[in-house]
Structure formats: structure tokens, C-alpha cells
VORO-987587 format. One record per residue (C-alpha): residue in three letters; x, y, z; residue number from 1. Coordinates in steps of 0.5 Angstrom, whole numbers, m for minus. Example, Ala and Ser with C-alpha at 12.3 -4.5 7.8 and 13.67 -1.06 7.14 Angstrom:
2
<code ALA&x 25&y m9&z 16&pos 1>
<code SER&x 27&y m2&z 14&pos 2>
% end
This chain:
247
<code UNK&x 0&y 0&z 0&pos 1>
<code UNK&x 2&y 7&z m1&pos 2>
<code UNK&x 4&y 11&z 6&pos 3>
<code UNK&x 4&y 17&z 3&pos 4>
<code UNK&x m4&y 17&z 3&pos 5>
<code UNK&x m8&y 22&z 6&pos 6>
<code UNK&x m15&y 21&z 9&pos 7>
<code UNK&x m20&y 26&z 11&pos 8>
<code UNK&x m26&y 22&z 16&pos 9>
<code UNK&x m32&y 27&z 19&pos 10>
<code UNK&x m34&y 25&z 27&pos 11>
<code UNK&x m26&y 24&z 28&pos 12>
<code UNK&x m27&y 26&z 36&pos 13>
<code UNK&x m30&y 19&z 38&pos 14>
<code UNK&x m34&y 12&z 37&pos 15>
<code UNK&x m32&y 9&z 29&pos 16>
<code UNK&x m28&y 16&z 27&pos 17>
<code UNK&x m23&y 16&z 32&pos 18>
<code UNK&x m22&y 8&z 32&pos 19>
<code UNK&x m22&y 9&z 23&pos 20>
<code UNK&x m17&y 15&z 25&pos 21>
<code UNK&x m12&y 11&z 29&pos 22>
<code UNK&x m12&y 5&z 24&pos 23>
<code UNK&x m11&y 10&z 19&pos 24>
<code UNK&x m5&y 12&z 22&pos 25>
<code UNK&x m3&y 6&z 24&pos 26>
<code UNK&x m2&y 4&z 16&pos 27>
<code UNK&x 2&y 10&z 14&pos 28>
<code UNK&x m4&y 16&z 13&pos 29>
<code UNK&x m4&y 23&z 14&pos 30>
<code UNK&x m11&y 24&z 17&pos 31>
<code UNK&x m15&y 30&z 17&pos 32>
<code UNK&x m19&y 30&z 23&pos 33>
<code UNK&x m26&y 34&z 22&pos 34>
<code UNK&x m31&y 33&z 29&pos 35>
<code UNK&x m34&y 38&z 34&pos 36>
<code UNK&x m30&y 38&z 40&pos 37>
<code UNK&x m23&y 41&z 39&pos 38>
<code UNK&x m21&y 38&z 46&pos 39>
<code UNK&x m21&y 31&z 44&pos 40>
<code UNK&x m18&y 33&z 36&pos 41>
<code UNK&x m12&y 37&z 41&pos 42>
<code UNK&x m11&y 30&z 45&pos 43>
<code UNK&x m11&y 27&z 38&pos 44>
<code UNK&x m6&y 32&z 35&pos 45>
<code UNK&x 0&y 30&z 40&pos 46>
<code UNK&x m1&y 23&z 41&pos 47>
<code UNK&x 1&y 23&z 32&pos 48>
<code UNK&x 4&y 28&z 28&pos 49>
<code UNK&x 0&y 26&z 22&pos 50>
<code UNK&x m6&y 27&z 25&pos 51>
<code UNK&x m9&y 34&z 23&pos 52>
<code UNK&x m16&y 35&z 28&pos 53>
<code UNK&x m21&y 41&z 25&pos 54>
<code UNK&x m26&y 43&z 30&pos 55>
<code UNK&x m31&y 44&z 25&pos 56>
<code UNK&x m40&y 43&z 26&pos 57>
<code UNK&x m41&y 40&z 19&pos 58>
<code UNK&x m48&y 42&z 20&pos 59>
<code UNK&x m45&y 49&z 17&pos 60>
<code UNK&x m43&y 49&z 10&pos 61>
<code UNK&x m39&y 55&z 10&pos 62>
<code UNK&x m35&y 52&z 15&pos 63>
<code UNK&x m34&y 46&z 10&pos 64>
<code UNK&x m32&y 51&z 4&pos 65>
<code UNK&x m27&y 54&z 9&pos 66>
<code UNK&x m24&y 47&z 11&pos 67>
<code UNK&x m23&y 45&z 3&pos 68>
<code UNK&x m21&y 51&z 1&pos 69>
<code UNK&x m15&y 50&z 6&pos 70>
<code UNK&x m13&y 43&z 4&pos 71>
<code UNK&x m13&y 45&z m4&pos 72>
<code UNK&x m7&y 43&z m6&pos 73>
<code UNK&x m6&y 38&z m3&pos 74>
<code UNK&x m7&y 31&z m5&pos 75>
<code UNK&x m14&y 27&z m2&pos 76>
<code UNK&x m15&y 20&z m4&pos 77>
<code UNK&x m19&y 17&z 2&pos 78>
<code UNK&x m26&y 20&z 5&pos 79>
<code UNK&x m30&y 17&z 10&pos 80>
<code UNK&x m36&y 20&z 11&pos 81>
<code UNK&x m37&y 17&z 19&pos 82>
<code UNK&x m40&y 23&z 23&pos 83>
<code UNK&x m48&y 22&z 24&pos 84>
<code UNK&x m53&y 22&z 30&pos 85>
<code UNK&x m60&y 20&z 33&pos 86>
<code UNK&x m64&y 24&z 37&pos 87>
<code UNK&x m70&y 23&z 40&pos 88>
<code UNK&x m73&y 15&z 41&pos 89>
<code UNK&x m80&y 16&z 40&pos 90>
<code UNK&x m85&y 15&z 34&pos 91>
<code UNK&x m85&y 20&z 29&pos 92>
<code UNK&x m91&y 24&z 32&pos 93>
<code UNK&x m89&y 25&z 38&pos 94>
<code UNK&x m82&y 26&z 35&pos 95>
<code UNK&x m78&y 34&z 36&pos 96>
<code UNK&x m78&y 38&z 30&pos 97>
<code UNK&x m72&y 41&z 31&pos 98>
<code UNK&x m69&y 34&z 33&pos 99>
<code UNK&x m71&y 32&z 26&pos 100>
<code UNK&x m68&y 38&z 23&pos 101>
<code UNK&x m61&y 36&z 26&pos 102>
<code UNK&x m61&y 29&z 23&pos 103>
<code UNK&x m63&y 31&z 17&pos 104>
<code UNK&x m57&y 36&z 16&pos 105>
<code UNK&x m52&y 32&z 19&pos 106>
<code UNK&x m53&y 25&z 17&pos 107>
<code UNK&x m56&y 27&z 10&pos 108>
<code UNK&x m54&y 34&z 8&pos 109>
<code UNK&x m47&y 35&z 11&pos 110>
<code UNK&x m44&y 28&z 8&pos 111>
<code UNK&x m47&y 30&z 1&pos 112>
<code UNK&x m43&y 37&z 2&pos 113>
<code UNK&x m37&y 33&z 4&pos 114>
<code UNK&x m37&y 29&z m1&pos 115>
<code UNK&x m38&y 34&z m7&pos 116>
<code UNK&x m33&y 38&z m5&pos 117>
<code UNK&x m28&y 32&z m4&pos 118>
<code UNK&x m30&y 30&z m11&pos 119>
<code UNK&x m25&y 36&z m13&pos 120>
<code UNK&x m20&y 36&z m10&pos 121>
<code UNK&x m13&y 33&z m12&pos 122>
<code UNK&x m11&y 26&z m11&pos 123>
<code UNK&x m11&y 19&z m16&pos 124>
<code UNK&x m14&y 13&z m13&pos 125>
<code UNK&x m20&y 16&z m9&pos 126>
<code UNK&x m24&y 13&z m5&pos 127>
<code UNK&x m31&y 15&z m2&pos 128>
<code UNK&x m33&y 10&z 5&pos 129>
<code UNK&x m39&y 12&z 7&pos 130>
<code UNK&x m43&y 10&z 15&pos 131>
<code UNK&x m50&y 8&z 14&pos 132>
<code UNK&x m53&y 3&z 18&pos 133>
<code UNK&x m58&y m3&z 18&pos 134>
<code UNK&x m63&y 2&z 20&pos 135>
<code UNK&x m63&y 4&z 13&pos 136>
<code UNK&x m65&y m3&z 11&pos 137>
<code UNK&x m70&y m5&z 16&pos 138>
<code UNK&x m76&y m2&z 19&pos 139>
<code UNK&x m77&y m3&z 26&pos 140>
<code UNK&x m81&y 2&z 31&pos 141>
<code UNK&x m79&y 9&z 34&pos 142>
<code UNK&x m74&y 9&z 28&pos 143>
<code UNK&x m77&y 13&z 23&pos 144>
<code UNK&x m72&y 21&z 22&pos 145>
<code UNK&x m66&y 16&z 23&pos 146>
<code UNK&x m68&y 11&z 19&pos 147>
<code UNK&x m70&y 14&z 13&pos 148>
<code UNK&x m63&y 18&z 13&pos 149>
<code UNK&x m59&y 12&z 13&pos 150>
<code UNK&x m63&y 9&z 8&pos 151>
<code UNK&x m60&y 15&z 4&pos 152>
<code UNK&x m53&y 14&z 5&pos 153>
<code UNK&x m54&y 7&z 4&pos 154>
<code UNK&x m58&y 8&z m3&pos 155>
<code UNK&x m53&y 15&z m5&pos 156>
<code UNK&x m48&y 10&z m3&pos 157>
<code UNK&x m50&y 6&z m10&pos 158>
<code UNK&x m51&y 11&z m14&pos 159>
<code UNK&x m45&y 15&z m12&pos 160>
<code UNK&x m42&y 9&z m14&pos 161>
<code UNK&x m46&y 9&z m22&pos 162>
<code UNK&x m44&y 16&z m24&pos 163>
<code UNK&x m37&y 15&z m22&pos 164>
<code UNK&x m35&y 9&z m25&pos 165>
<code UNK&x m32&y 12&z m31&pos 166>
<code UNK&x m27&y 15&z m26&pos 167>
<code UNK&x m25&y 9&z m23&pos 168>
<code UNK&x m27&y 12&z m16&pos 169>
<code UNK&x m29&y 7&z m11&pos 170>
<code UNK&x m35&y 8&z m6&pos 171>
<code UNK&x m37&y 3&z m1&pos 172>
<code UNK&x m43&y 4&z 5&pos 173>
<code UNK&x m41&y 0&z 11&pos 174>
<code UNK&x m48&y m2&z 15&pos 175>
<code UNK&x m47&y m4&z 22&pos 176>
<code UNK&x m52&y m6&z 28&pos 177>
<code UNK&x m52&y m6&z 35&pos 178>
<code UNK&x m45&y m2&z 36&pos 179>
<code UNK&x m42&y 1&z 43&pos 180>
<code UNK&x m41&y 8&z 41&pos 181>
<code UNK&x m43&y 14&z 46&pos 182>
<code UNK&x m49&y 14&z 40&pos 183>
<code UNK&x m54&y 12&z 44&pos 184>
<code UNK&x m52&y 16&z 50&pos 185>
<code UNK&x m54&y 23&z 45&pos 186>
<code UNK&x m60&y 19&z 42&pos 187>
<code UNK&x m63&y 19&z 49&pos 188>
<code UNK&x m60&y 25&z 52&pos 189>
<code UNK&x m55&y 23&z 56&pos 190>
<code UNK&x m58&y 18&z 60&pos 191>
<code UNK&x m53&y 14&z 61&pos 192>
<code UNK&x m56&y 9&z 65&pos 193>
<code UNK&x m61&y 8&z 60&pos 194>
<code UNK&x m56&y 8&z 54&pos 195>
<code UNK&x m53&y 3&z 58&pos 196>
<code UNK&x m58&y m3&z 58&pos 197>
<code UNK&x m58&y m3&z 51&pos 198>
<code UNK&x m51&y m7&z 51&pos 199>
<code UNK&x m55&y m11&z 58&pos 200>
<code UNK&x m52&y m18&z 56&pos 201>
<code UNK&x m52&y m18&z 49&pos 202>
<code UNK&x m46&y m18&z 44&pos 203>
<code UNK&x m45&y m12&z 40&pos 204>
<code UNK&x m40&y m8&z 34&pos 205>
<code UNK&x m34&y m4&z 38&pos 206>
<code UNK&x m31&y 2&z 33&pos 207>
<code UNK&x m25&y m2&z 32&pos 208>
<code UNK&x m29&y m8&z 29&pos 209>
<code UNK&x m31&y m2&z 24&pos 210>
<code UNK&x m24&y 0&z 24&pos 211>
<code UNK&x m22&y m7&z 21&pos 212>
<code UNK&x m27&y m7&z 16&pos 213>
<code UNK&x m24&y m1&z 14&pos 214>
<code UNK&x m17&y m3&z 14&pos 215>
<code UNK&x m19&y m10&z 10&pos 216>
<code UNK&x m22&y m4&z 5&pos 217>
<code UNK&x m16&y 0&z 3&pos 218>
<code UNK&x m12&y m5&z 3&pos 219>
<code UNK&x m16&y m9&z m3&pos 220>
<code UNK&x m13&y m8&z m10&pos 221>
<code UNK&x m15&y m2&z m14&pos 222>
<code UNK&x m19&y m6&z m19&pos 223>
<code UNK&x m25&y m9&z m14&pos 224>
<code UNK&x m30&y m5&z m11&pos 225>
<code UNK&x m34&y m7&z m5&pos 226>
<code UNK&x m41&y m4&z m6&pos 227>
<code UNK&x m43&y m5&z 1&pos 228>
<code UNK&x m42&y m9&z 7&pos 229>
<code UNK&x m48&y m10&z 12&pos 230>
<code UNK&x m45&y m13&z 20&pos 231>
<code UNK&x m48&y m15&z 26&pos 232>
<code UNK&x m46&y m18&z 32&pos 233>
<code UNK&x m48&y m25&z 33&pos 234>
<code UNK&x m53&y m24&z 37&pos 235>
<code UNK&x m57&y m19&z 32&pos 236>
<code UNK&x m62&y m22&z 26&pos 237>
<code UNK&x m65&y m17&z 22&pos 238>
<code UNK&x m72&y m20&z 23&pos 239>
<code UNK&x m78&y m22&z 25&pos 240>
<code UNK&x m84&y m18&z 21&pos 241>
<code UNK&x m87&y m15&z 26&pos 242>
<code UNK&x m94&y m16&z 27&pos 243>
<code UNK&x m99&y m12&z 31&pos 244>
<code UNK&x m105&y m17&z 34&pos 245>
<code UNK&x m111&y m15&z 36&pos 246>
<code UNK&x m113&y m17&z 43&pos 247>
% end
């Protein structure tokens, strides 16, 4: 593998993004990490000089443009669109519209804006890895907006690959199931005990597991494209179909 490659990872200060960034650094990449929590980014910078943190609210399109202008002279080979969130766990008619807007803004709009700017960057053998979710493939209660946004990510990845096939740009959607990150704490509005109970007495995906998948992907021959990877812990199945019965 070319040890001079450079990557952009969104949501790089925690969870999947942090684990992916650390893996890429260990593989010889220079990593530009985008996230809101500057203190965590600075800590990662101190650990590895090849990590460059960039504090940003990905809902701010002007800030996204500013970031890409700052790296316009640099060859960028890999984009990992990891940033995303769920807010609330309630039926749609009880969901906050503010939370709805935030999920659409971060999970969809920021991803498409970052992707568009990445495609304009210098660099050869470009690769886009989008972190989707099984929530975008299967319907279940209280998953309304989040599931819809991840369905977009999963399908956008496939359509993007179709658009870019003549340019030899690879695109993969990784679609994880139950994973233990700060995701549930954020979704449940910092109710740490309730979030903790989600992982009680069951198996779950770790951030390092997703980083390992990304490592395998970037090591594949350049003539291969993995369209999507759906990954769940062995304790999780995507079914059965939910049927409501009268009493």
C-alpha cells in the first residue's frame, strides 16, 4: 500500500471515527479529522503528528467550504463519511421537529456536501467509504427519521458508485447493526443508564471492528469495489417482521 496517502474522516473524535482514524494513522496515512469537540482532536494531534484536527460543525456549509479551501493544494485519496447521529427514540408524531432537522442536516446534507467537495480535491485512486446502518435497510419502531436518513446514505452510495464508475472512484457503504459507542447516549439525551441497558447481556460491535473492516477495504486491489457491507453482532438478526395483533 502507498504509505503517502491522505484521508479525511468526519466525526473523528469518538466512536467509529476515532478508531478508523487511529487505524489509518497506523497504516501510514495522514489524517484530517473533522469533529466538533476540539479538545479531543487536540489530544489526538498530540499522540500522532500525522493527525490534523479541524474543529467544525458539519451542519455549517460555509465551514465545510472553508475547510476544503484550506487543503486545496493537497492530494486527498480517501474520504470516510462517518459523522452521524440519532436524536430521540419515539414514534414520529412525538418526535421533536428540531431533532428531525438536525438528523437530516448531519446525516444527509453534510455528507453530500463533504462528498461533493472531496470529489473536487486533487488525488489519485480516490475512495469514498460511507458509514450507513442496518437501520436504513429494515423498518422497526421509533426508527423513523434516523432510519430514513440512513436509507439515503446506503442508496446514495450505490448511486454515487454508478455515477463515478467511469472515473475509477470506489464507493462502499458499511452498514453496522448494534454497536457500542456514544451513539445511544446522544440518542437518549445523555441518559447514560438507559443507554447502558441497551448493551446489557448481549454482544455488540466495537469501534475497532469497523476500523478493521475499513483496513481490509483499503488494502484491496484497486480493480475491486465492494458496494456494501452489512455487519451485525452474532446476537443480532434483522427480523422477524413485526405484526400487531388485536387482543
